[in-house]
N, CA, C and O atoms as a Tinker XYZ file with bonds, in Angstrom:
   284  protein
     1  N     -7.386000    5.395000   10.648000    73     2
     2  CA    -7.887000    4.369000    9.779000    64     1     3
     3  C     -9.400000    4.294000    9.731000    63     2     4     5
     4  O    -10.039000    4.468000   10.769000    81     3
     5  N     -9.909000    4.085000    8.765000    73     3     6
     6  CA   -11.535000    3.971000    8.530000    64     5     7
     7  C    -11.678000    2.546000    8.287000    63     6     8     9
     8  O    -10.909000    1.968000    7.518000    81     7
     9  N    -12.660000    1.917000    8.925000    73     7    10
    10  CA   -13.183000    0.560000    8.593000    64     9    11
    11  C    -14.671000    0.594000    8.152000    63    10    12    13
    12  O    -15.424000    1.406000    8.691000    81    11
    13  N    -15.034000   -0.080000    7.390000    73    11    14
    14  CA   -14.133000   -1.209000    6.754000    64    13    15
    15  C    -13.323000   -0.474000    5.436000    63    14    16    17
    16  O    -13.785000    0.462000    4.783000    81    15
    17  N    -12.311000   -0.977000    5.263000    73    15    18
    18  CA   -11.402000   -0.377000    4.153000    64    17    19
    19  C    -12.114000   -0.870000    2.770000    63    18    20    21
    20  O    -12.274000   -2.078000    2.594000    81    19
    21  N    -12.457000   -0.108000    1.980000    73    19    22
    22  CA   -13.036000   -0.376000    0.814000    64    21    23
    23  C    -12.375000   -1.519000   -0.178000    63    22    24    25
    24  O    -13.009000   -2.369000   -0.803000    81    23
    25  N    -10.962000   -1.331000   -0.168000    73    23    26
    26  CA   -10.098000   -2.185000   -1.010000    64    25    27
    27  C     -9.694000   -3.589000   -0.281000    63    26    28    29
    28  O     -8.913000   -4.360000   -0.839000    81    27
    29  N    -10.226000   -3.862000    0.910000    73    27    30
    30  CA    -9.976000   -5.043000    1.447000    64    29    31
    31  C    -11.200000   -5.986000    1.540000    63    30    32    33
    32  O    -12.347000   -5.548000    1.449000    81    31
    33  N    -10.933000   -7.223000    1.715000    73    31    34
    34  CA   -12.037000   -8.284000    1.803000    64    33    35
    35  C    -12.284000   -8.561000    3.214000    63    34    36    37
    36  O    -11.371000   -8.776000    4.012000    81    35
    37  N    -13.731000   -8.555000    3.570000    73    35    38
    38  CA   -14.151000   -8.780000    4.951000    64    37    39
    39  C    -14.834000  -10.210000    4.903000    63    38    40    41
    40  O    -15.632000  -10.583000    4.043000    81    39
    41  N    -14.424000  -10.859000    5.866000    73    39    42
    42  CA   -15.153000  -12.233000    6.170000    64    41    43
    43  C    -15.436000  -12.412000    7.536000    63    42    44    45
    44  O    -14.709000  -11.875000    8.372000    81    43
    45  N    -16.495000  -13.166000    7.904000    73    43    46
    46  CA   -16.838000  -13.498000    9.278000    64    45    47
    47  C    -16.933000  -15.017000    9.447000    63    46    48    49
    48  O    -17.399000  -15.723000    8.552000    81    47
    49  N    -16.474000  -15.522000   10.635000    73    47    50
    50  CA   -16.583000  -16.852000   10.877000    64    49    51
    51  C    -16.995000  -17.184000   12.420000    63    50    52    53
    52  O    -16.630000  -16.424000   13.317000    81    51
    53  N    -17.666000  -18.197000   12.658000    73    51    54
    54  CA   -18.002000  -18.493000   13.939000    64    53    55
    55  C    -16.732000  -18.944000   14.942000    63    54    56    57
    56  O    -15.694000  -19.489000   14.566000    81    55
    57  N    -17.034000  -18.626000   16.114000    73    55    58
    58  CA   -15.649000  -19.096000   17.005000    64    57    59
    59  C    -15.507000  -20.586000   16.744000    63    58    60    61
    60  O    -16.478000  -21.337000   16.657000    81    59
    61  N    -14.208000  -20.981000   16.619000    73    59    62
    62  CA   -13.968000  -22.298000   16.288000    64    61    63
    63  C    -14.453000  -23.224000   17.558000    63    62    64    65
    64  O    -14.392000  -22.868000   18.735000    81    63
    65  N    -14.950000  -24.493000   17.073000    73    63    66
    66  CA   -15.416000  -25.435000   17.963000    64    65    67
    67  C    -14.280000  -26.694000   18.028000    63    66    68    69
    68  O    -14.423000  -27.679000   17.304000    81    67
    69  N    -13.321000  -26.587000   18.815000    73    67    70
    70  CA   -12.241000  -27.500000   18.677000    64    69    71
    71  C    -12.114000  -28.150000   19.930000    63    70    72    73
    72  O    -11.835000  -27.533000   20.958000    81    71
    73  N    -12.329000  -29.506000   19.879000    73    71    74
    74  CA   -12.259000  -30.369000   21.173000    64    73    75
    75  C    -10.993000  -30.210000   21.812000    63    74    76    77
    76  O    -10.908000  -30.508000   23.003000    81    75
    77  N     -9.885000  -29.735000   21.127000    73    75    78
    78  CA    -8.464000  -29.732000   21.794000    64    77    79
    79  C     -8.596000  -28.527000   22.749000    63    78    80    81
    80  O     -7.877000  -28.538000   23.748000    81    79
    81  N     -9.377000  -27.561000   22.568000    73    79    82
    82  CA    -9.479000  -26.314000   23.491000    64    81    83
    83  C    -10.588000  -26.507000   24.465000    63    82    84    85
    84  O    -10.578000  -25.937000   25.556000    81    83
    85  N    -11.498000  -27.265000   24.104000    73    83    86
    86  CA   -12.785000  -27.381000   25.032000    64    85    87
    87  C    -12.361000  -27.855000   26.405000    63    86    88    89
    88  O    -11.400000  -28.625000   26.400000    81    87
    89  N    -12.814000  -27.591000   27.420000    73    87    90
    90  CA   -13.956000  -26.589000   27.657000    64    89    91
    91  C    -13.533000  -25.235000   27.699000    63    90    92    93
    92  O    -14.291000  -24.311000   27.995000    81    91
    93  N    -12.205000  -25.090000   27.377000    73    91    94
    94  CA   -11.806000  -23.552000   27.692000    64    93    95
    95  C    -11.825000  -22.655000   26.567000    63    94    96    97
    96  O    -10.911000  -22.542000   25.750000    81    95
    97  N    -13.040000  -21.950000   26.564000    73    95    98
    98  CA   -13.269000  -21.301000   25.242000    64    97    99
    99  C    -12.289000  -20.085000   25.152000    63    98   100   101
   100  O    -12.124000  -19.269000   26.059000    81    99
   101  N    -11.634000  -20.071000   23.883000    73    99   102
   102  CA   -10.726000  -19.135000   23.636000    64   101   103
   103  C    -11.119000  -18.292000   22.364000    63   102   104   105
   104  O    -10.279000  -17.846000   21.582000    81   103
   105  N    -12.438000  -18.125000   22.237000    73   103   106
   106  CA   -12.942000  -17.212000   20.993000    64   105   107
   107  C    -12.296000  -17.466000   19.803000    63   106   108   109
   108  O    -12.207000  -18.624000   19.397000    81   107
   109  N    -11.778000  -16.426000   19.117000    73   107   110
   110  CA   -11.291000  -16.470000   17.920000    64   109   111
   111  C     -9.663000  -16.565000   17.979000    63   110   112   113
   112  O     -9.026000  -16.681000   16.932000    81   111
   113  N     -9.081000  -16.517000   19.121000    73   111   114
   114  CA    -7.793000  -16.694000   19.122000    64   113   115
   115  C     -6.921000  -17.830000   18.209000    63   114   116   117
   116  O     -5.832000  -17.591000   17.687000    81   115
   117  N     -7.634000  -19.092000   18.137000    73   115   118
   118  CA    -6.943000  -19.886000   17.127000    64   117   119
   119  C     -6.840000  -19.349000   15.651000    63   118   120   121
   120  O     -5.898000  -19.585000   14.894000    81   119
   121  N     -7.853000  -18.658000   15.381000    73   119   122
   122  CA    -8.037000  -18.117000   13.916000    64   121   123
   123  C     -6.832000  -17.039000   13.836000    63   122   124   125
   124  O     -6.071000  -17.013000   12.869000    81   123
   125  N     -6.711000  -16.065000   15.038000    73   123   126
   126  CA    -5.870000  -15.006000   14.958000    64   125   127
   127  C     -4.301000  -15.700000   14.930000    63   126   128   129
   128  O     -3.417000  -15.297000   14.174000    81   127
   129  N     -4.149000  -16.718000   15.814000    73   127   130
   130  CA    -2.857000  -17.530000   15.602000    64   129   131
   131  C     -2.479000  -17.946000   14.427000    63   130   132   133
   132  O     -1.346000  -17.796000   13.968000    81   131
   133  N     -3.572000  -18.585000   13.784000    73   131   134
   134  CA    -3.301000  -19.081000   12.400000    64   133   135
   135  C     -2.814000  -18.099000   11.321000    63   134   136   137
   136  O     -1.985000  -18.361000   10.450000    81   135
   137  N     -3.459000  -16.913000   11.509000    73   135   138
   138  CA    -3.129000  -15.783000   10.611000    64   137   139
   139  C     -1.836000  -15.303000   10.761000    63   138   140   141
   140  O     -1.147000  -15.032000    9.777000    81   139
   141  N     -1.417000  -15.164000   11.975000    73   139   142
   142  CA    -0.231000  -14.683000   12.340000    64   141   143
   143  C      0.885000  -15.630000   11.683000    63   142   144   145
   144  O      1.819000  -15.138000   11.049000    81   143
   145  N      0.728000  -17.152000   11.882000    73   143   146
   146  CA     1.479000  -18.011000   11.230000    64   145   147
   147  C      1.558000  -17.899000    9.695000    63   146   148   149
   148  O      2.656000  -18.074000    9.168000    81   147
   149  N      0.500000  -17.627000    8.950000    73   147   150
   150  CA     0.315000  -17.869000    7.624000    64   149   151
   151  C      0.591000  -16.477000    6.948000    63   150   152   153
   152  O      1.055000  -16.530000    5.809000    81   151
   153  N      0.385000  -15.341000    7.451000    73   151   154
   154  CA     0.397000  -14.119000    6.973000    64   153   155
   155  C      1.170000  -12.949000    7.609000    63   154   156   157
   156  O      1.230000  -11.834000    7.091000    81   155
   157  N      1.753000  -13.287000    8.768000    73   155   158
   158  CA     2.547000  -12.301000    9.179000    64   157   159
   159  C      1.860000  -11.343000   10.390000    63   158   160   161
   160  O      0.877000  -11.743000   11.013000    81   159
   161  N      2.339000  -10.343000   10.591000    73   159   162
   162  CA     1.981000   -9.438000   11.737000    64   161   163
   163  C      0.807000   -8.497000   11.486000    63   162   164   165
   164  O      1.102000   -7.306000   11.384000    81   163
   165  N     -0.348000   -8.806000   11.382000    73   163   166
   166  CA    -1.624000   -8.158000   11.346000    64   165   167
   167  C     -1.476000   -7.123000   10.103000    63   166   168   169
   168  O     -0.776000   -7.335000    9.113000    81   167
   169  N     -2.116000   -6.181000   10.293000    73   167   170
   170  CA    -2.422000   -5.199000    9.168000    64   169   171
   171  C     -1.334000   -4.760000    8.394000    63   170   172   173
   172  O     -1.497000   -4.497000    7.203000    81   171
   173  N     -0.044000   -4.632000    9.046000    73   171   174
   174  CA     1.152000   -4.621000    8.122000    64   173   175
   175  C      1.342000   -5.547000    7.290000    63   174   176   177
   176  O      1.819000   -5.143000    6.229000    81   175
   177  N      1.151000   -6.661000    7.355000    73   175   178
   178  CA     1.221000   -7.719000    6.436000    64   177   179
   179  C     -0.149000   -8.076000    5.754000    63   178   180   181
   180  O     -0.171000   -9.148000    5.147000    81   179
   181  N     -1.271000   -7.334000    5.772000    73   179   182
   182  CA    -2.398000   -7.521000    4.881000    64   181   183
   183  C     -3.480000   -8.323000    5.491000    63   182   184   185
   184  O     -4.203000   -8.980000    4.741000    81   183
   185  N     -3.678000   -8.343000    6.813000    73   183   186
   186  CA    -4.823000   -8.888000    7.533000    64   185   187
   187  C     -5.139000   -8.278000    8.846000    63   186   188   189
   188  O     -4.251000   -7.715000    9.486000    81   187
   189  N     -6.277000   -8.355000    9.252000    73   187   190
   190  CA    -6.679000   -7.720000   10.446000    64   189   191
   191  C     -7.697000   -8.412000   11.097000    63   190   192   193
   192  O     -8.438000   -9.109000   10.405000    81   191
   193  N     -7.907000   -8.335000   12.554000    73   191   194
   194  CA    -9.108000   -8.857000   13.184000    64   193   195
   195  C     -9.804000   -7.702000   13.695000    63   194   196   197
   196  O     -9.292000   -6.994000   14.562000    81   195
   197  N    -11.109000   -7.441000   13.134000    73   195   198
   198  CA   -11.802000   -6.511000   13.366000    64   197   199
   199  C    -12.556000   -6.585000   14.843000    63   198   200   201
   200  O    -12.468000   -5.677000   15.669000    81   199
   201  N    -13.300000   -7.788000   15.046000    73   199   202
   202  CA   -13.839000   -8.175000   16.266000    64   201   203
   203  C    -15.026000   -9.229000   15.868000    63   202   204   205
   204  O    -15.497000   -9.350000   14.737000    81   203
   205  N    -15.372000   -9.890000   16.913000    73   203   206
   206  CA   -16.464000  -10.918000   17.043000    64   205   207
   207  C    -16.553000  -11.661000   15.754000    63   206   208   209
   208  O    -17.618000  -11.742000   15.142000    81   207
   209  N    -15.418000  -12.217000   15.323000    73   207   210
   210  CA   -15.268000  -13.095000   14.343000    64   209   211
   211  C    -15.220000  -12.558000   12.734000    63   210   212   213
   212  O    -15.309000  -13.244000   11.716000    81   211
   213  N    -15.057000  -11.161000   12.853000    73   211   214
   214  CA   -14.875000  -10.513000   11.628000    64   213   215
   215  C    -13.511000  -10.195000   11.288000    63   214   216   217
   216  O    -12.948000   -9.425000   12.065000    81   215
   217  N    -12.820000  -10.643000   10.243000    73   215   218
   218  CA   -11.469000  -10.480000    9.751000    64   217   219
   219  C    -11.443000   -9.607000    8.585000    63   218   220   221
   220  O    -12.485000   -9.375000    7.971000    81   219
   221  N    -10.385000   -9.133000    8.255000    73   219   222
   222  CA   -10.121000   -8.542000    6.894000    64   221   223
   223  C     -8.867000   -8.817000    6.388000    63   222   224   225
   224  O     -7.871000   -9.007000    7.085000    81   223
   225  N     -8.909000   -8.841000    5.041000    73   223   226
   226  CA    -7.590000   -9.235000    4.376000    64   225   227
   227  C     -7.230000   -8.383000    3.061000    63   226   228   229
   228  O     -8.140000   -8.201000    2.252000    81   227
   229  N     -6.243000   -7.971000    2.860000    73   227   230
   230  CA    -5.854000   -7.139000    1.657000    64   229   231
   231  C     -6.032000   -7.781000    0.498000    63   230   232   233
   232  O     -6.469000   -7.166000   -0.474000    81   231
   233  N     -5.668000   -9.335000    0.420000    73   231   234
   234  CA    -5.659000  -10.030000   -0.793000    64   233   235
   235  C     -6.946000  -11.156000   -0.645000    63   234   236   237
   236  O     -7.152000  -11.933000    0.287000    81   235
   237  N     -7.765000  -10.951000   -1.948000    73   235   238
   238  CA    -8.742000  -12.042000   -1.907000    64   237   239
   239  C     -8.539000  -13.476000   -1.613000    63   238   240   241
   240  O     -9.323000  -14.176000   -0.972000    81   239
   241  N     -7.282000  -13.901000   -2.202000    73   239   242
   242  CA    -6.854000  -15.096000   -2.022000    64   241   243
   243  C     -6.562000  -15.601000   -0.623000    63   242   244   245
   244  O     -6.613000  -16.793000   -0.316000    81   243
   245  N     -6.215000  -14.491000    0.307000    73   243   246
   246  CA    -5.942000  -14.883000    1.722000    64   245   247
   247  C     -7.292000  -14.888000    2.390000    63   246   248   249
   248  O     -7.417000  -15.675000    3.328000    81   247
   249  N     -8.247000  -14.194000    2.084000    73   247   250
   250  CA    -9.546000  -14.404000    2.472000    64   249   251
   251  C    -10.267000  -15.539000    2.163000    63   250   252   253
   252  O    -11.041000  -16.011000    2.996000    81   251
   253  N    -10.092000  -16.116000    0.909000    73   251   254
   254  CA   -10.553000  -17.332000    0.497000    64   253   255
   255  C    -10.006000  -18.495000    1.328000    63   254   256   257
   256  O    -10.705000  -19.404000    1.777000    81   255
   257  N     -8.577000  -18.364000    1.499000    73   255   258
   258  CA    -7.842000  -19.433000    2.235000    64   257   259
   259  C     -8.368000  -19.375000    3.488000    63   258   260   261
   260  O     -8.885000  -20.418000    3.887000    81   259
   261  N     -8.374000  -18.402000    4.241000    73   259   262
   262  CA    -8.879000  -18.219000    5.720000    64   261   263
   263  C    -10.421000  -18.896000    5.744000    63   262   264   265
   264  O    -10.693000  -19.709000    6.628000    81   263
   265  N    -11.305000  -18.562000    4.841000    73   263   266
   266  CA   -12.554000  -19.252000    4.894000    64   265   267
   267  C    -12.665000  -20.614000    4.764000    63   266   268   269
   268  O    -13.519000  -21.259000    5.373000    81   267
   269  N    -11.826000  -21.122000    3.977000    73   267   270
   270  CA   -11.725000  -22.677000    3.670000    64   269   271
   271  C    -11.188000  -23.422000    4.876000    63   270   272   273
   272  O    -11.540000  -24.572000    5.141000    81   271
   273  N    -10.207000  -22.632000    5.690000    73   271   274
   274  CA    -9.693000  -23.225000    7.032000    64   273   275
   275  C    -10.641000  -23.178000    8.148000    63   274   276   277
   276  O    -10.700000  -24.087000    8.976000    81   275
   277  N    -11.472000  -22.014000    8.191000    73   275   278
   278  CA   -12.241000  -21.844000    9.415000    64   277   279
   279  C    -13.702000  -21.836000    9.231000    63   278   280   281
   280  O    -14.449000  -21.660000   10.194000    81   279
   281  N    -14.171000  -22.031000    7.955000    73   279   282
   282  CA   -15.607000  -22.219000    7.958000    64   281   283
   283  C    -16.153000  -23.542000    8.099000    63   282   284
   284  O    -17.373000  -23.709000    8.102000    81   283
């Protein structure tokens, strides 16, 4: 697999600042958990976590939904 995939949409967000998980820093795990719930199991279902807040989505509408939720 070659990254970035030219046909996929790449977005980047800062690590969530959620008082429910503080002071236990969990990085982007809440974002990944949300993606599993919304879109299914990773790249098979059209999304991927690249690293350090960078995510990729096959569908533009999923990238937009993700940004609305986590930005």
